[in-house]
N, C-alpha and C positions, 0 to 999 in steps of 0.2 A: 176264491170260492166260486163255483159255477152259479149261474142264474137260478138253476133248479135248487141248489143248496140254499141260496139266499131266500128263495121263496119259502122253503120248509122252515128255515130259521125264523123268518118274519111271522109265519103262521103260529109257531110255537110261542112267540112273545106277544101276540095280539092281546090287548085288553089288560096287560099288566102295567104296573107303575114303571115309569121311566127311571132308569138307573143313571145317576150322575156321580162321577168321580171328581172331587175337588182336591187339587194339589196345594197344600199350604194351610197351616192351622194357626196363623197369627191373628189378623184382623179381618181382611176381606173373606178368607175362606170360611171361618165359622159363621160370619154374618150371612154369607150366601147360603150356607147349609141350613141356617134357621129358616130363611124365607122359602127355600126349595122344599124343605120338609113340611112347612106350613101349607104349601099348595099341593102336597101329596106325592112328591118325588121320593124315591129311595136313594139316600145320599150316603156316600163314603168319603171321608176326608183322610188323605194320607199326608203325613208330616215326617220329614227326615229326622227331626230331633226326637229323642227318646221319650220326651214328656212335654207337657205344656210349658212354654217358656215364661218364667216369671221375670220380674224386674224390668229393666229397660228404662230409657230416658222418658221423662214426661212428654205426653203428646196432647194434641188439641182436638176438640170436637166442636165444630162451629157451623153456624148457618143451617143449611139444609140437612146436614148430618145430625144435628140435634133432633130434628124431627124423626129421622130414622131410628135413633135409639129410643125416642119416646114411643114410637109404634112397636118397638121390640119389647117394651115394658121394663127396660133397665135404666131409664133416665133417673129415677129416684136414687138408686144405689150409686150411680155415677156422680150425682150431685153430692152425695155423702162423701165420696172419694175425692172430690174436687180439691186441688192443691191451692192453699191460700198462702201465697208468698207476700211477706210483709215489707221487704226491703230489697232494692236493687242498687248495688253499689258499683259505679264505674271507676276503674283504676287506670292510672298512668303506667308507663313502662317500668318506673321505679317502685311501683306499688302504692304510691300516694293516691289519695282520693280525688277524683274529678268532681264527683257529686254522689250523694246517696239519696235515692228517691223512695218515698214510702207510699203505701197504698196498695190495694189488691191488684191494680193493673200492673204493678211493678214486676210481677212474675211472668208476664207475657214476653216470650223471647223469640218469636219468629221475625223474619226480616221486615215484614210490612207494618208491624206494631199496631194493628187495628183489631179490636175485639169488641164484641157486643156483650151486654150484661148476662145474657142467657148462655154464653159459650162456656165450655168446660176445658179444664186442663187436668188430666189424671195421669197416674202412672200407666205406662203401656201394659204392664202386667195386670193391673186392675181391670182394664177394659178387656183384655184377652180372657181373663178368668170369668168375667161376667158373660161374655159371649159363649164361652165353652159351657158354662153352667146351664144355659137355656137350651143347649142342643145335645149334651152328652148322653142323655137317656134315649134319644130319638135317632141319632146319627151314628154310623159306624166310624170309629177313629182307628187308623193304622199308624201308630207312632213307631219311630225307628225305621222307617222305610220311605221309599220315594219311587217316582216313575223312572224306569230305565228307557223303555221304548213305547211308542204309540204307533199302532198299525191301523190305518183307515182303508186298507185295500178292500174290505167289505164295506160298502157304502152305507149299510144299515146300522153298523155298530163301530165302536173303537175297541180293538184288542190291545190290552195293556200288559206289558211285562214289567214287574217291579224289580228293584235292585235285589230284593230278598230272593228272587227266583219265582215267586208266585205269579200266576197269570190269571187275569180276570177280564171280563167283557162288560163294557158299559155302553149306554146309548149316547152319552155326552161326557166330555171331559172339560174341566175348567182349570186353567192355571192361575192360581192366586199365590204364586211362589216368589213374589218380590221383584225388585229391580233387576236382579241377576237371574231371572227366571229360566230354569232348565226347560220348562214346557215351551216357552217362546222360542228358545234357541233351537229346539228340536223340530219346530214347524216352520219358523220364519227365517232362521239364520242367526249369525253371531250378533251379540249385543251391540257392537260398534255400528251396525247398520241403523240403529234406532236411538242410540244414546246421545244426548246433547250435553256435553260437559259445560259446567258453569263457572269453572275457574277456581274451585276450592276443594281441599281435602280436609277430612276431619277424623278425629279419633274420640270415641266415647268409652268410658270405663268407670268403675267405682273405686273409691279409695277411702281410707279411714278419715273420720271427721275430727282431725287433730286440732282444728281451729275453733271447735265448739260453735259452729254456725248453726242457725236455726231459722227456718222459714225464710231463706234469703238466697240471693245470687250475688256472687262477686264476678265481675267481668273485667278482665285485663286486656289491654290492646296495645299493640304497636302497629305501624302500617303493614298490612298484609298478614298479620298474625293476631290471634285472639286465644284467650284461655278463660274458662269459666269454672267456678266451683258452685254447685247447685245443691243447697240443703233443702230437701223435700221434708218438711216437718222437722222433727227433732231426731231424725235417724242418726245412728252411729256411723253411717257411711255417707259419703258425698258422691254426686255424679260429677265426674271430671270431663271436661270438653276441651280439646285442643284443635284449633281450626287454622288453616293457613291457605294463602293464595298460591296457586301453582298454575302457571300458564298452560301447561299440557298435562293431561291425566297420566299418572304414573302406572301405566298398564302392567309393568313387570312386577308390581307389588300386590296385585289383586288376590292372588292365590298363595301368597307367601307372607304369613304373619310376622316372621322375623324381619323381612324386608320392610314391612309396614312400620314396625317399631323402630327400626334403624332410620327410616326416612323422617319420622316425626321427631326423633331425638336429634337428628342433624339440624332440622329446621329450627328447633328451639334451643339449640346449644348456646351457652353463655348468656342466657336471659336470666333476669333477676326475679324478684318477688317469690312466689311459691312454685315457679316453673320447674326448677330442678327436682323438687319432690314429686311434682305431678308426673314428670317424665319417668322417674324411677318407679312410681306406682303404675304407670302405663306399661312399662316393661314387664312388671310382675303380675299384671291383671289377668285373671282367667276369664274375664267377660269383655275383653277388648272388642270393640266394633269399629272397624276402619272402613271408610268409603269415600267416594267423591260426591260433591254436590252436583247432581245431574238429573236430567229428565229423560223419560222414555217417550218418544213420539213415533207413533205408528200410523200408516195409512189405513190399516184394517185391524180389528181386534179378534178376528176369528178366521179359522181355516177348516173347512169341512165341518166335522162335529166337535171341534175343539175351539174354545174361546178363552180369552184372557180377561182378568178383572184386577182392579187396584194397581199397585206399583208395577206389576208385570206388564200391564198394557199402557199405563199413563202416569208413571211416577212424576210428581211435580217438583221434587227435591225438598229438603228440609227448609230451604230458604223461604218457601211460601207458607210453611206451617199448615199445609192442607193435605198432606199425604193420607192421614187417617180419615179425614172427612171424605176425600174422593173414594177411598176404599169402601167406606160404609154406604155412600150413595150409589156407587157403581154396583155393589152387590145387590142392593135393593132393585135397581133398575134392570139388571140382568135377570134376576129371579122373576120379576114381574113380567118381563117380556116372554120368558119361557113358560110361565103359567098361563099367559094370555094366548100365545100362539102355539098350535100343535106342531107346526113345522119349524125345526130348529133354525134353518136358514133365515126364515122370515123373522123369527125371534131375535137372532143375533143382529140382523139389520135394524130391527126396532130398538134394540139396546143401544147400538151405536148412534142411531138417529136421535134418540132421546137424551143421550148423555154427552156427546162429543162437545157441544158448545159450552157446557158447564166445565168440562175438563179444560178446554182451550182457555177460557177466561181465568181459571185458577192457575194454570201453568204460566200465564202471562204476568202473574204477580211478581215474578222474579226480576222483571225489568232488565232483561238481558244479563242477568247474573249479578247485578249490583245488590249489595246487602248493606242496609243502614248500620247494622251492628258491627260490620266487619270492613271498615274502610281500608283501601289498599294503598293510599297515599297519605303523607303527613298532612297535606292541606285538607283532605277530606276528613281525616281524623280530628283535626283541630276545629273544623266547622261543626262537626257533630258535637264535640265537647262544648263548644260555645253555646249551642242550643241547650244542651243539658244543664249547664251552669245557671241558666235563667229560670229553671224549673224548681219548684219545691216538691211537687209530686208528679207522678206520671200524668199526662193529659188524659182527659176522659176518652174512653174507648169508643170508636165508631166502627160499624161494620162495613166491610168492603162489599160492593154489589155482587162481586163474584161468589162470595160465601153463600149467598142465598139465591143465586140466579136460577136455580132449578126448583120448581114446585113439584113435589112428589105426586104421582098419580095414585089413586086408590089401588090397594093391592088386590090382585085377582087370583083365584084358585081354580081356574077352568080346565087347564090342558095338561094334567100331570100324567095321563096314561098314554101308552103307545098307540099310535094311530095305524 
């Protein structure tokens, strides 16, 4: 477009609300949409799934993120949805019990094992539904669609073509589309440039609760392999989890569900306990989620008028238990920067400046990929079990400094209009 055309276009849009497209309607996307709408932006959220995604493995909200949901007004309902796990049983390879620990802290399953009393564990679907409920009447949602191309040749706007064929123009675009972000790939290059593999692969799925488990977790281990059955309440279905150490990421399986199932089945072949039934359930599951434990580390989180938030920019991996918390905090910090700064470049810089140290501290919780719950050698497994045998209950939880390392600024609603 000519400079004259850009001038006319800018003149037509003066004094209107800035239009923001957010790609992704899981956690970071709706949270960002809430704060942007609150400060006067016109927000559209596009989500490739046909509807809001229910279910999902339990997730954690800790430290600074707890303050985010409090400010959003959804903390009381999330406290009501808090998962109360009463027992955590550790099992040997033959299914015999190493120890069974009782108490509310027993349900905490991230690698660092440290929680504060105010922290929450809820079903991912419960958090997603709470976020959607507070924005659905104020924000445009485009389900069953996704971004195909982004065109920033006109420096004043982003022209977006969707996979459905529709075309729209926005002032800003934010990728909140997860670890395997299409938005990131289209602007910054392939994922392998930013992905730090941490040595584990895992499969999540649901299966019938044939064991009658209630409010408890069973965790089975052999060196380099783990399996868990997680009973959230008295549900008729369990969350199944199969995790294994893999020196190199299985890149050829990422877009091939059949290859994923074959890989997991091969790794766990000939194992005892409930493993054969879990593998069969995994093969038949229509909700299988397979991925690697990995982090996204980027030198910059924005390019032109497009920025990234949550896992798309700085996934910490499930080993930290902080993915949801970073998504919530990052959404708040990005929205506040955009509300405070009329110039998007200045706002994106402020977002990075205010958030990066917090991200770095939480990503460091993986301790170079080591996970206490998933030892990779027989010696490390026995050392862990020896510690567990000396306990009657899980030790009192203590918060890691990283969880609350960022103090949220007061939210601003100053700069929502085109300048």
